SEFIZA-3560 file (N, C-alpha, C; in Angstrom, 3 decimals):
REM SEFIZA-3560
<numar><xx>-44.077</xx><yy>-65.926</yy><zz>77.601</zz><atom>N</atom></numar>
<numar><xx>-44.502</xx><yy>-65.855</yy><zz>76.847</zz><atom>CA</atom></numar>
<numar><xx>-46.132</xx><yy>-65.454</yy><zz>77.613</zz><atom>C</atom></numar>
<numar><xx>-47.171</xx><yy>-63.774</yy><zz>77.853</zz><atom>N</atom></numar>
<numar><xx>-47.667</xx><yy>-63.937</yy><zz>78.442</zz><atom>CA</atom></numar>
<numar><xx>-49.489</xx><yy>-64.358</yy><zz>77.778</zz><atom>C</atom></numar>
<numar><xx>-50.075</xx><yy>-65.217</yy><zz>78.489</zz><atom>N</atom></numar>
<numar><xx>-51.863</xx><yy>-65.234</yy><zz>77.460</zz><atom>CA</atom></numar>
<numar><xx>-52.694</xx><yy>-64.538</yy><zz>78.372</zz><atom>C</atom></numar>
<numar><xx>-53.914</xx><yy>-64.755</yy><zz>77.606</zz><atom>N</atom></numar>
<numar><xx>-54.669</xx><yy>-64.320</yy><zz>78.396</zz><atom>CA</atom></numar>
<numar><xx>-55.375</xx><yy>-65.340</yy><zz>79.772</zz><atom>C</atom></numar>
<numar><xx>-55.512</xx><yy>-64.511</yy><zz>80.850</zz><atom>N</atom></numar>
<numar><xx>-55.747</xx><yy>-66.197</yy><zz>81.170</zz><atom>CA</atom></numar>
<numar><xx>-57.173</xx><yy>-67.218</yy><zz>80.769</zz><atom>C</atom></numar>
<numar><xx>-58.382</xx><yy>-66.276</yy><zz>80.574</zz><atom>N</atom></numar>
<numar><xx>-59.433</xx><yy>-66.839</yy><zz>79.880</zz><atom>CA</atom></numar>
<numar><xx>-59.438</xx><yy>-67.691</yy><zz>78.681</zz><atom>C</atom></numar>
<numar><xx>-58.474</xx><yy>-67.221</yy><zz>78.331</zz><atom>N</atom></numar>
<numar><xx>-58.178</xx><yy>-68.218</yy><zz>76.956</zz><atom>CA</atom></numar>
<numar><xx>-57.070</xx><yy>-69.916</yy><zz>77.336</zz><atom>C</atom></numar>
<numar><xx>-56.277</xx><yy>-69.302</yy><zz>77.918</zz><atom>N</atom></numar>
<numar><xx>-55.485</xx><yy>-70.426</yy><zz>78.639</zz><atom>CA</atom></numar>
<numar><xx>-57.286</xx><yy>-71.700</yy><zz>79.224</zz><atom>C</atom></numar>
<numar><xx>-57.766</xx><yy>-70.555</yy><zz>80.399</zz><atom>N</atom></numar>
<numar><xx>-58.560</xx><yy>-71.501</yy><zz>81.189</zz><atom>CA</atom></numar>
<numar><xx>-60.087</xx><yy>-72.600</yy><zz>80.053</zz><atom>C</atom></numar>
<numar><xx>-60.153</xx><yy>-71.775</yy><zz>79.068</zz><atom>N</atom></numar>
<numar><xx>-61.469</xx><yy>-71.961</yy><zz>78.224</zz><atom>CA</atom></numar>
<numar><xx>-60.619</xx><yy>-72.982</yy><zz>76.911</zz><atom>C</atom></numar>
<numar><xx>-59.182</xx><yy>-73.111</yy><zz>76.135</zz><atom>N</atom></numar>
<numar><xx>-59.456</xx><yy>-74.039</yy><zz>75.411</zz><atom>CA</atom></numar>
<numar><xx>-57.871</xx><yy>-75.273</yy><zz>76.021</zz><atom>C</atom></numar>
<numar><xx>-56.496</xx><yy>-74.494</yy><zz>76.361</zz><atom>N</atom></numar>
<numar><xx>-55.335</xx><yy>-74.953</yy><zz>77.157</zz><atom>CA</atom></numar>
<numar><xx>-56.417</xx><yy>-75.882</yy><zz>78.596</zz><atom>C</atom></numar>
<numar><xx>-56.736</xx><yy>-75.628</yy><zz>79.043</zz><atom>N</atom></numar>
<numar><xx>-57.501</xx><yy>-76.665</yy><zz>80.284</zz><atom>CA</atom></numar>
<numar><xx>-57.799</xx><yy>-77.165</yy><zz>80.092</zz><atom>C</atom></numar>
<numar><xx>-58.975</xx><yy>-76.573</yy><zz>78.558</zz><atom>N</atom></numar>
<numar><xx>-60.129</xx><yy>-78.089</yy><zz>78.765</zz><atom>CA</atom></numar>
<numar><xx>-59.461</xx><yy>-79.337</yy><zz>77.626</zz><atom>C</atom></numar>
<numar><xx>-58.511</xx><yy>-78.863</yy><zz>77.173</zz><atom>N</atom></numar>
<numar><xx>-57.534</xx><yy>-79.579</yy><zz>76.065</zz><atom>CA</atom></numar>
<numar><xx>-58.438</xx><yy>-79.755</yy><zz>74.332</zz><atom>C</atom></numar>
<numar><xx>-58.591</xx><yy>-78.325</yy><zz>73.878</zz><atom>N</atom></numar>
<numar><xx>-59.160</xx><yy>-78.063</yy><zz>73.155</zz><atom>CA</atom></numar>
<numar><xx>-58.371</xx><yy>-76.233</yy><zz>72.842</zz><atom>C</atom></numar>
<numar><xx>-58.405</xx><yy>-76.808</yy><zz>71.074</zz><atom>N</atom></numar>
<numar><xx>-58.361</xx><yy>-75.826</yy><zz>70.542</zz><atom>CA</atom></numar>
<numar><xx>-58.619</xx><yy>-73.926</yy><zz>70.932</zz><atom>C</atom></numar>
<numar><xx>-57.900</xx><yy>-73.352</yy><zz>70.284</zz><atom>N</atom></numar>
<numar><xx>-59.137</xx><yy>-72.252</yy><zz>70.720</zz><atom>CA</atom></numar>
<numar><xx>-58.905</xx><yy>-71.291</yy><zz>69.074</zz><atom>C</atom></numar>
<numar><xx>-59.366</xx><yy>-71.495</yy><zz>67.885</zz><atom>N</atom></numar>
<numar><xx>-58.882</xx><yy>-71.142</yy><zz>66.880</zz><atom>CA</atom></numar>
<numar><xx>-59.278</xx><yy>-69.432</yy><zz>66.919</zz><atom>C</atom></numar>
<numar><xx>-60.473</xx><yy>-68.742</yy><zz>67.681</zz><atom>N</atom></numar>
<numar><xx>-60.907</xx><yy>-67.175</yy><zz>67.826</zz><atom>CA</atom></numar>
<numar><xx>-58.960</xx><yy>-66.719</yy><zz>67.847</zz><atom>C</atom></numar>
<numar><xx>-58.138</xx><yy>-67.369</yy><zz>69.271</zz><atom>N</atom></numar>
<numar><xx>-56.443</xx><yy>-66.701</yy><zz>69.337</zz><atom>CA</atom></numar>
<numar><xx>-55.749</xx><yy>-66.708</yy><zz>68.542</zz><atom>C</atom></numar>
<numar><xx>-56.147</xx><yy>-68.423</yy><zz>68.142</zz><atom>N</atom></numar>
<numar><xx>-55.029</xx><yy>-69.326</yy><zz>67.616</zz><atom>CA</atom></numar>
<numar><xx>-53.822</xx><yy>-70.003</yy><zz>68.247</zz><atom>C</atom></numar>
<numar><xx>-55.068</xx><yy>-70.860</yy><zz>69.603</zz><atom>N</atom></numar>
<numar><xx>-54.232</xx><yy>-71.402</yy><zz>70.162</zz><atom>CA</atom></numar>
<numar><xx>-54.469</xx><yy>-72.717</yy><zz>69.548</zz><atom>C</atom></numar>
<numar><xx>-53.773</xx><yy>-73.888</yy><zz>69.553</zz><atom>N</atom></numar>
<numar><xx>-53.350</xx><yy>-75.542</yy><zz>68.606</zz><atom>CA</atom></numar>
<numar><xx>-52.935</xx><yy>-76.020</yy><zz>70.041</zz><atom>C</atom></numar>
<numar><xx>-53.747</xx><yy>-77.269</yy><zz>70.873</zz><atom>N</atom></numar>
<numar><xx>-54.287</xx><yy>-78.074</yy><zz>71.648</zz><atom>CA</atom></numar>
<numar><xx>-52.989</xx><yy>-79.183</yy><zz>71.240</zz><atom>C</atom></numar>
<numar><xx>-52.001</xx><yy>-79.267</yy><zz>72.312</zz><atom>N</atom></numar>
<numar><xx>-50.693</xx><yy>-80.325</yy><zz>71.965</zz><atom>CA</atom></numar>
<numar><xx>-50.794</xx><yy>-81.749</yy><zz>72.400</zz><atom>C</atom></numar>
<numar><xx>-50.840</xx><yy>-81.041</yy><zz>73.176</zz><atom>N</atom></numar>
<numar><xx>-50.483</xx><yy>-82.511</yy><zz>74.407</zz><atom>CA</atom></numar>
<numar><xx>-50.808</xx><yy>-81.796</yy><zz>76.002</zz><atom>C</atom></numar>
<numar><xx>-50.985</xx><yy>-83.315</yy><zz>76.735</zz><atom>N</atom></numar>
<numar><xx>-51.268</xx><yy>-83.585</yy><zz>78.399</zz><atom>CA</atom></numar>
<numar><xx>-50.388</xx><yy>-84.189</yy><zz>78.909</zz><atom>C</atom></numar>
<numar><xx>-49.766</xx><yy>-84.165</yy><zz>79.636</zz><atom>N</atom></numar>
<numar><xx>-48.477</xx><yy>-84.872</yy><zz>80.677</zz><atom>CA</atom></numar>
<numar><xx>-49.137</xx><yy>-84.314</yy><zz>82.243</zz><atom>C</atom></numar>
<numar><xx>-49.294</xx><yy>-86.095</yy><zz>82.869</zz><atom>N</atom></numar>
<numar><xx>-49.092</xx><yy>-85.831</yy><zz>84.193</zz><atom>CA</atom></numar>
<numar><xx>-50.110</xx><yy>-86.611</yy><zz>85.420</zz><atom>C</atom></numar>
<numar><xx>-51.417</xx><yy>-87.593</yy><zz>84.097</zz><atom>N</atom></numar>
<numar><xx>-52.578</xx><yy>-88.393</yy><zz>85.730</zz><atom>CA</atom></numar>
<numar><xx>-51.892</xx><yy>-89.454</yy><zz>85.788</zz><atom>C</atom></numar>
<numar><xx>-51.757</xx><yy>-89.270</yy><zz>87.105</zz><atom>N</atom></numar>
<numar><xx>-51.437</xx><yy>-90.605</yy><zz>87.618</zz><atom>CA</atom></numar>
<numar><xx>-51.820</xx><yy>-92.095</yy><zz>87.776</zz><atom>C</atom></numar>
<numar><xx>-51.561</xx><yy>-93.476</yy><zz>87.810</zz><atom>N</atom></numar>
<numar><xx>-51.998</xx><yy>-94.422</yy><zz>88.038</zz><atom>CA</atom></numar>
<numar><xx>-53.060</xx><yy>-94.202</yy><zz>87.369</zz><atom>C</atom></numar>
<numar><xx>-53.898</xx><yy>-93.896</yy><zz>89.333</zz><atom>N</atom></numar>
<numar><xx>-55.684</xx><yy>-93.847</yy><zz>89.528</zz><atom>CA</atom></numar>
<numar><xx>-56.532</xx><yy>-92.937</yy><zz>88.303</zz><atom>C</atom></numar>
<numar><xx>-55.941</xx><yy>-92.009</yy><zz>88.150</zz><atom>N</atom></numar>
<numar><xx>-56.479</xx><yy>-90.707</yy><zz>86.418</zz><atom>CA</atom></numar>
<numar><xx>-56.825</xx><yy>-90.156</yy><zz>87.289</zz><atom>C</atom></numar>
<numar><xx>-56.597</xx><yy>-89.807</yy><zz>88.010</zz><atom>N</atom></numar>
<numar><xx>-56.916</xx><yy>-88.245</yy><zz>88.622</zz><atom>CA</atom></numar>
<numar><xx>-56.004</xx><yy>-86.961</yy><zz>88.200</zz><atom>C</atom></numar>
<numar><xx>-55.715</xx><yy>-86.236</yy><zz>87.752</zz><atom>N</atom></numar>
<numar><xx>-54.953</xx><yy>-84.551</yy><zz>87.660</zz><atom>CA</atom></numar>
<numar><xx>-55.128</xx><yy>-83.928</yy><zz>88.156</zz><atom>C</atom></numar>
<numar><xx>-54.052</xx><yy>-84.157</yy><zz>89.192</zz><atom>N</atom></numar>
<numar><xx>-53.777</xx><yy>-83.635</yy><zz>90.180</zz><atom>CA</atom></numar>
<numar><xx>-52.845</xx><yy>-82.465</yy><zz>89.992</zz><atom>C</atom></numar>
<numar><xx>-51.666</xx><yy>-82.715</yy><zz>89.121</zz><atom>N</atom></numar>
<numar><xx>-50.470</xx><yy>-81.843</yy><zz>88.688</zz><atom>CA</atom></numar>
<numar><xx>-50.463</xx><yy>-82.381</yy><zz>86.946</zz><atom>C</atom></numar>
<numar><xx>-50.196</xx><yy>-80.915</yy><zz>86.218</zz><atom>N</atom></numar>
<numar><xx>-51.235</xx><yy>-81.126</yy><zz>84.551</zz><atom>CA</atom></numar>
<numar><xx>-49.774</xx><yy>-80.307</yy><zz>84.263</zz><atom>C</atom></numar>
<numar><xx>-49.014</xx><yy>-80.745</yy><zz>82.563</zz><atom>N</atom></numar>
<numar><xx>-48.297</xx><yy>-79.993</yy><zz>82.229</zz><atom>CA</atom></numar>
<numar><xx>-49.165</xx><yy>-80.544</yy><zz>80.869</zz><atom>C</atom></numar>
<numar><xx>-49.520</xx><yy>-78.958</yy><zz>80.346</zz><atom>N</atom></numar>
<numar><xx>-50.799</xx><yy>-78.498</yy><zz>79.203</zz><atom>CA</atom></numar>
<numar><xx>-49.312</xx><yy>-78.106</yy><zz>77.903</zz><atom>C</atom></numar>
<numar><xx>-48.870</xx><yy>-78.833</yy><zz>76.927</zz><atom>N</atom></numar>
<numar><xx>-47.825</xx><yy>-77.798</yy><zz>75.795</zz><atom>CA</atom></numar>
<numar><xx>-49.348</xx><yy>-77.224</yy><zz>74.826</zz><atom>C</atom></numar>
<numar><xx>-48.449</xx><yy>-76.297</yy><zz>74.383</zz><atom>N</atom></numar>
<numar><xx>-50.089</xx><yy>-75.956</yy><zz>73.500</zz><atom>CA</atom></numar>
<numar><xx>-48.637</xx><yy>-75.145</yy><zz>72.068</zz><atom>C</atom></numar>
<numar><xx>-49.572</xx><yy>-74.859</yy><zz>71.055</zz><atom>N</atom></numar>
<numar><xx>-48.759</xx><yy>-73.726</yy><zz>69.660</zz><atom>CA</atom></numar>
<numar><xx>-49.384</xx><yy>-73.082</yy><zz>70.028</zz><atom>C</atom></numar>
<numar><xx>-48.872</xx><yy>-71.895</yy><zz>69.483</zz><atom>N</atom></numar>
<numar><xx>-48.842</xx><yy>-70.622</yy><zz>69.205</zz><atom>CA</atom></numar>
<numar><xx>-48.725</xx><yy>-69.585</yy><zz>68.447</zz><atom>C</atom></numar>
<numar><xx>-48.402</xx><yy>-69.598</yy><zz>67.017</zz><atom>N</atom></numar>
<numar><xx>-47.898</xx><yy>-69.344</yy><zz>65.673</zz><atom>CA</atom></numar>
<numar><xx>-46.253</xx><yy>-69.369</yy><zz>65.632</zz><atom>C</atom></numar>
<numar><xx>-46.344</xx><yy>-70.994</yy><zz>65.452</zz><atom>N</atom></numar>
<numar><xx>-45.708</xx><yy>-72.166</yy><zz>65.505</zz><atom>CA</atom></numar>
<numar><xx>-44.904</xx><yy>-72.252</yy><zz>66.700</zz><atom>C</atom></numar>
<numar><xx>-44.570</xx><yy>-71.459</yy><zz>67.551</zz><atom>N</atom></numar>
<numar><xx>-43.921</xx><yy>-72.018</yy><zz>68.900</zz><atom>CA</atom></numar>
<numar><xx>-44.906</xx><yy>-72.941</yy><zz>69.809</zz><atom>C</atom></numar>
<numar><xx>-44.190</xx><yy>-73.834</yy><zz>70.529</zz><atom>N</atom></numar>
<numar><xx>-44.433</xx><yy>-74.635</yy><zz>71.259</zz><atom>CA</atom></numar>
<numar><xx>-44.152</xx><yy>-73.651</yy><zz>72.966</zz><atom>C</atom></numar>
<numar><xx>-45.949</xx><yy>-74.052</yy><zz>74.328</zz><atom>N</atom></numar>
<numar><xx>-45.376</xx><yy>-73.363</yy><zz>74.819</zz><atom>CA</atom></numar>
<numar><xx>-46.338</xx><yy>-74.264</yy><zz>76.311</zz><atom>C</atom></numar>
<numar><xx>-45.600</xx><yy>-74.133</yy><zz>77.247</zz><atom>N</atom></numar>
<numar><xx>-46.354</xx><yy>-74.909</yy><zz>78.285</zz><atom>CA</atom></numar>
<numar><xx>-47.030</xx><yy>-74.294</yy><zz>79.240</zz><atom>C</atom></numar>
<numar><xx>-47.702</xx><yy>-74.744</yy><zz>80.266</zz><atom>N</atom></numar>
<numar><xx>-48.494</xx><yy>-74.089</yy><zz>80.639</zz><atom>CA</atom></numar>
<numar><xx>-48.918</xx><yy>-75.294</yy><zz>82.567</zz><atom>C</atom></numar>
<numar><xx>-48.810</xx><yy>-74.769</yy><zz>83.603</zz><atom>N</atom></numar>
<numar><xx>-48.928</xx><yy>-75.702</yy><zz>84.816</zz><atom>CA</atom></numar>
<numar><xx>-50.184</xx><yy>-75.210</yy><zz>85.270</zz><atom>C</atom></numar>
<numar><xx>-50.834</xx><yy>-76.895</yy><zz>85.517</zz><atom>N</atom></numar>
<numar><xx>-51.894</xx><yy>-76.644</yy><zz>86.115</zz><atom>CA</atom></numar>
<numar><xx>-52.512</xx><yy>-77.755</yy><zz>87.127</zz><atom>C</atom></numar>
<numar><xx>-52.688</xx><yy>-76.807</yy><zz>88.730</zz><atom>N</atom></numar>
<numar><xx>-52.443</xx><yy>-77.666</yy><zz>89.483</zz><atom>CA</atom></numar>
<numar><xx>-53.548</xx><yy>-77.745</yy><zz>90.821</zz><atom>C</atom></numar>
<numar><xx>-53.951</xx><yy>-79.372</yy><zz>90.486</zz><atom>N</atom></numar>
<numar><xx>-55.160</xx><yy>-79.683</yy><zz>91.507</zz><atom>CA</atom></numar>
<numar><xx>-54.991</xx><yy>-80.151</yy><zz>92.389</zz><atom>C</atom></numar>
<numar><xx>-54.087</xx><yy>-79.488</yy><zz>93.447</zz><atom>N</atom></numar>
<numar><xx>-53.919</xx><yy>-80.112</yy><zz>95.026</zz><atom>CA</atom></numar>
<numar><xx>-54.540</xx><yy>-79.636</yy><zz>95.906</zz><atom>C</atom></numar>
<numar><xx>-54.268</xx><yy>-79.192</yy><zz>96.817</zz><atom>N</atom></numar>
<numar><xx>-55.802</xx><yy>-78.707</yy><zz>97.924</zz><atom>CA</atom></numar>
<numar><xx>-55.774</xx><yy>-77.426</yy><zz>97.403</zz><atom>C</atom></numar>
<numar><xx>-55.767</xx><yy>-76.823</yy><zz>96.271</zz><atom>N</atom></numar>
<numar><xx>-56.031</xx><yy>-76.161</yy><zz>95.714</zz><atom>CA</atom></numar>
<numar><xx>-55.754</xx><yy>-75.743</yy><zz>94.580</zz><atom>C</atom></numar>
<numar><xx>-56.330</xx><yy>-74.968</yy><zz>93.808</zz><atom>N</atom></numar>
<numar><xx>-56.442</xx><yy>-74.596</yy><zz>91.817</zz><atom>CA</atom></numar>
<numar><xx>-55.538</xx><yy>-73.874</yy><zz>91.692</zz><atom>C</atom></numar>
<numar><xx>-54.310</xx><yy>-73.840</yy><zz>91.402</zz><atom>N</atom></numar>
<numar><xx>-53.530</xx><yy>-73.220</yy><zz>91.177</zz><atom>CA</atom></numar>
<numar><xx>-53.695</xx><yy>-71.268</yy><zz>90.384</zz><atom>C</atom></numar>
<numar><xx>-54.478</xx><yy>-72.325</yy><zz>89.094</zz><atom>N</atom></numar>
<numar><xx>-55.311</xx><yy>-70.749</yy><zz>88.863</zz><atom>CA</atom></numar>
<numar><xx>-56.341</xx><yy>-69.706</yy><zz>89.061</zz><atom>C</atom></numar>
<numar><xx>-56.295</xx><yy>-70.304</yy><zz>90.919</zz><atom>N</atom></numar>
<numar><xx>-57.893</xx><yy>-69.497</yy><zz>91.362</zz><atom>CA</atom></numar>
<numar><xx>-56.211</xx><yy>-68.064</yy><zz>91.191</zz><atom>C</atom></numar>
<numar><xx>-55.470</xx><yy>-68.825</yy><zz>91.290</zz><atom>N</atom></numar>
<numar><xx>-54.311</xx><yy>-66.528</yy><zz>92.091</zz><atom>CA</atom></numar>
<numar><xx>-53.337</xx><yy>-66.197</yy><zz>91.042</zz><atom>C</atom></numar>
<numar><xx>-53.887</xx><yy>-67.332</yy><zz>89.490</zz><atom>N</atom></numar>
<numar><xx>-53.189</xx><yy>-66.480</yy><zz>88.324</zz><atom>CA</atom></numar>
<numar><xx>-54.153</xx><yy>-64.849</yy><zz>88.041</zz><atom>C</atom></numar>
<numar><xx>-53.043</xx><yy>-64.008</yy><zz>87.578</zz><atom>N</atom></numar>
<numar><xx>-53.841</xx><yy>-62.386</yy><zz>87.028</zz><atom>CA</atom></numar>
<numar><xx>-54.208</xx><yy>-62.930</yy><zz>85.902</zz><atom>C</atom></numar>
<numar><xx>-55.197</xx><yy>-61.269</yy><zz>85.560</zz><atom>N</atom></numar>
<numar><xx>-55.393</xx><yy>-61.415</yy><zz>84.175</zz><atom>CA</atom></numar>
<numar><xx>-54.418</xx><yy>-62.080</yy><zz>83.095</zz><atom>C</atom></numar>
<numar><xx>-53.124</xx><yy>-62.619</yy><zz>83.043</zz><atom>N</atom></numar>
<numar><xx>-51.974</xx><yy>-63.072</yy><zz>82.337</zz><atom>CA</atom></numar>
<numar><xx>-51.432</xx><yy>-64.122</yy><zz>83.093</zz><atom>C</atom></numar>
<numar><xx>-51.072</xx><yy>-64.810</yy><zz>82.601</zz><atom>N</atom></numar>
<numar><xx>-50.108</xx><yy>-65.992</yy><zz>82.851</zz><atom>CA</atom></numar>
<numar><xx>-49.231</xx><yy>-66.280</yy><zz>82.069</zz><atom>C</atom></numar>
<numar><xx>-48.206</xx><yy>-66.478</yy><zz>82.510</zz><atom>N</atom></numar>
<numar><xx>-46.978</xx><yy>-66.550</yy><zz>82.253</zz><atom>CA</atom></numar>
<numar><xx>-46.577</xx><yy>-68.293</yy><zz>81.384</zz><atom>C</atom></numar>
<numar><xx>-46.367</xx><yy>-67.819</yy><zz>80.498</zz><atom>N</atom></numar>
<numar><xx>-46.424</xx><yy>-69.354</yy><zz>79.035</zz><atom>CA</atom></numar>
<numar><xx>-44.604</xx><yy>-69.499</yy><zz>79.486</zz><atom>C</atom></numar>
<numar><xx>-43.677</xx><yy>-70.294</yy><zz>79.678</zz><atom>N</atom></numar>
<numar><xx>-42.431</xx><yy>-70.714</yy><zz>79.100</zz><atom>CA</atom></numar>
<numar><xx>-42.846</xx><yy>-71.281</yy><zz>77.644</zz><atom>C</atom></numar>
<numar><xx>-42.045</xx><yy>-71.094</yy><zz>76.007</zz><atom>N</atom></numar>
<numar><xx>-41.809</xx><yy>-71.456</yy><zz>75.606</zz><atom>CA</atom></numar>
<numar><xx>-40.909</xx><yy>-72.749</yy><zz>75.584</zz><atom>C</atom></numar>
<numar><xx>-41.729</xx><yy>-73.727</yy><zz>74.850</zz><atom>N</atom></numar>
<numar><xx>-40.877</xx><yy>-74.988</yy><zz>74.875</zz><atom>CA</atom></numar>
<numar><xx>-40.497</xx><yy>-75.732</yy><zz>73.779</zz><atom>C</atom></numar>
<numar><xx>-38.850</xx><yy>-75.807</yy><zz>73.889</zz><atom>N</atom></numar>
<numar><xx>-38.395</xx><yy>-76.986</yy><zz>72.737</zz><atom>CA</atom></numar>
<numar><xx>-38.677</xx><yy>-78.117</yy><zz>72.919</zz><atom>C</atom></numar>
<numar><xx>-39.598</xx><yy>-78.497</yy><zz>71.025</zz><atom>N</atom></numar>
<numar><xx>-39.784</xx><yy>-80.022</yy><zz>71.227</zz><atom>CA</atom></numar>
<numar><xx>-38.676</xx><yy>-80.879</yy><zz>70.794</zz><atom>C</atom></numar>
<numar><xx>-38.473</xx><yy>-81.650</yy><zz>71.187</zz><atom>N</atom></numar>
<numar><xx>-37.064</xx><yy>-81.976</yy><zz>70.284</zz><atom>CA</atom></numar>
<numar><xx>-37.894</xx><yy>-84.197</yy><zz>70.410</zz><atom>C</atom></numar>
<numar><xx>-37.589</xx><yy>-84.054</yy><zz>68.505</zz><atom>N</atom></numar>
<numar><xx>-37.158</xx><yy>-85.871</yy><zz>67.846</zz><atom>CA</atom></numar>
<numar><xx>-36.093</xx><yy>-86.597</yy><zz>68.837</zz><atom>C</atom></numar>
<numar><xx>-36.671</xx><yy>-87.661</yy><zz>69.118</zz><atom>N</atom></numar>
<numar><xx>-35.987</xx><yy>-88.881</yy><zz>70.000</zz><atom>CA</atom></numar>
<numar><xx>-35.343</xx><yy>-89.741</yy><zz>68.619</zz><atom>C</atom></numar>
<numar><xx>-33.997</xx><yy>-89.452</yy><zz>68.990</zz><atom>N</atom></numar>
<numar><xx>-34.100</xx><yy>-91.263</yy><zz>67.077</zz><atom>CA</atom></numar>
<numar><xx>-33.341</xx><yy>-92.086</yy><zz>68.055</zz><atom>C</atom></numar>
<numar><xx>-34.015</xx><yy>-93.741</yy><zz>68.440</zz><atom>N</atom></numar>
<numar><xx>-32.920</xx><yy>-94.381</yy><zz>68.585</zz><atom>CA</atom></numar>
<numar><xx>-32.327</xx><yy>-94.996</yy><zz>67.603</zz><atom>C</atom></numar>
<numar><xx>-31.177</xx><yy>-95.781</yy><zz>68.352</zz><atom>N</atom></numar>
<numar><xx>-30.390</xx><yy>-96.585</yy><zz>67.012</zz><atom>CA</atom></numar>
<numar><xx>-30.921</xx><yy>-97.815</yy><zz>68.258</zz><atom>C</atom></numar>
<numar><xx>-30.728</xx><yy>-98.942</yy><zz>66.495</zz><atom>N</atom></numar>
<numar><xx>-30.841</xx><yy>-100.551</yy><zz>67.063</zz><atom>CA</atom></numar>
<numar><xx>-29.176</xx><yy>-101.163</yy><zz>66.832</zz><atom>C</atom></numar>
<numar><xx>-28.235</xx><yy>-101.866</yy><zz>67.874</zz><atom>N</atom></numar>
<numar><xx>-26.924</xx><yy>-102.343</yy><zz>67.164</zz><atom>CA</atom></numar>
<numar><xx>-27.627</xx><yy>-103.802</yy><zz>67.590</zz><atom>C</atom></numar>
<numar><xx>-27.344</xx><yy>-104.667</yy><zz>65.996</zz><atom>N</atom></numar>
<numar><xx>-26.836</xx><yy>-105.657</yy><zz>65.830</zz><atom>CA</atom></numar>
<numar><xx>-25.556</xx><yy>-106.125</yy><zz>65.434</zz><atom>C</atom></numar>
<numar><xx>-25.570</xx><yy>-107.249</yy><zz>66.128</zz><atom>N</atom></numar>
<numar><xx>-24.255</xx><yy>-107.971</yy><zz>65.780</zz><atom>CA</atom></numar>
<numar><xx>-24.231</xx><yy>-108.244</yy><zz>64.637</zz><atom>C</atom></numar>
<numar><xx>-23.364</xx><yy>-108.303</yy><zz>63.336</zz><atom>N</atom></numar>
<numar><xx>-23.732</xx><yy>-109.132</yy><zz>62.836</zz><atom>CA</atom></numar>
<numar><xx>-22.559</xx><yy>-110.156</yy><zz>62.358</zz><atom>C</atom></numar>
<numar><xx>-22.766</xx><yy>-112.163</yy><zz>62.034</zz><atom>N</atom></numar>
<numar><xx>-21.540</xx><yy>-112.590</yy><zz>62.171</zz><atom>CA</atom></numar>
<numar><xx>-21.692</xx><yy>-113.105</yy><zz>60.527</zz><atom>C</atom></numar>
<numar><xx>-20.637</xx><yy>-113.235</yy><zz>60.164</zz><atom>N</atom></numar>
<numar><xx>-20.389</xx><yy>-113.976</yy><zz>58.716</zz><atom>CA</atom></numar>
<numar><xx>-20.697</xx><yy>-114.859</yy><zz>58.852</zz><atom>C</atom></numar>
<numar><xx>-20.867</xx><yy>-116.103</yy><zz>58.331</zz><atom>N</atom></numar>
<numar><xx>-20.775</xx><yy>-117.585</yy><zz>58.228</zz><atom>CA</atom></numar>
<numar><xx>-19.924</xx><yy>-116.926</yy><zz>56.880</zz><atom>C</atom></numar>
<numar><xx>-18.564</xx><yy>-118.314</yy><zz>57.404</zz><atom>N</atom></numar>
<numar><xx>-17.300</xx><yy>-118.303</yy><zz>55.924</zz><atom>CA</atom></numar>
<numar><xx>-17.910</xx><yy>-119.993</yy><zz>56.024</zz><atom>C</atom></numar>
<numar><xx>-17.928</xx><yy>-120.359</yy><zz>54.916</zz><atom>N</atom></numar>
<numar><xx>-18.114</xx><yy>-121.737</yy><zz>54.272</zz><atom>CA</atom></numar>
<numar><xx>-16.720</xx><yy>-122.305</yy><zz>53.070</zz><atom>C</atom></numar>
<numar><xx>-16.162</xx><yy>-123.048</yy><zz>53.617</zz><atom>N</atom></numar>
<numar><xx>-14.427</xx><yy>-123.136</yy><zz>53.322</zz><atom>CA</atom></numar>
<numar><xx>-14.485</xx><yy>-124.526</yy><zz>52.827</zz><atom>C</atom></numar>
//
């Protein structure tokens, strides 16, 4: 889905909601050990669906090349269930 560049930069890239447009900031992934945000994947919610956008600050900002609208792929949010296995030994008393 395409979103206006100014909405993405004003809210999603800044880590905050855009109540007028209806975007909800969810999560930012990708800072390195030194805390520099060179490559980010930002997840945001719009009309009960999740979308992502890549923001890169390597040698050049990728958003400088964006047109007026930015293509953001839909993200399927998955919950992981972890199982813990413990062997139980029955103590038999005779």
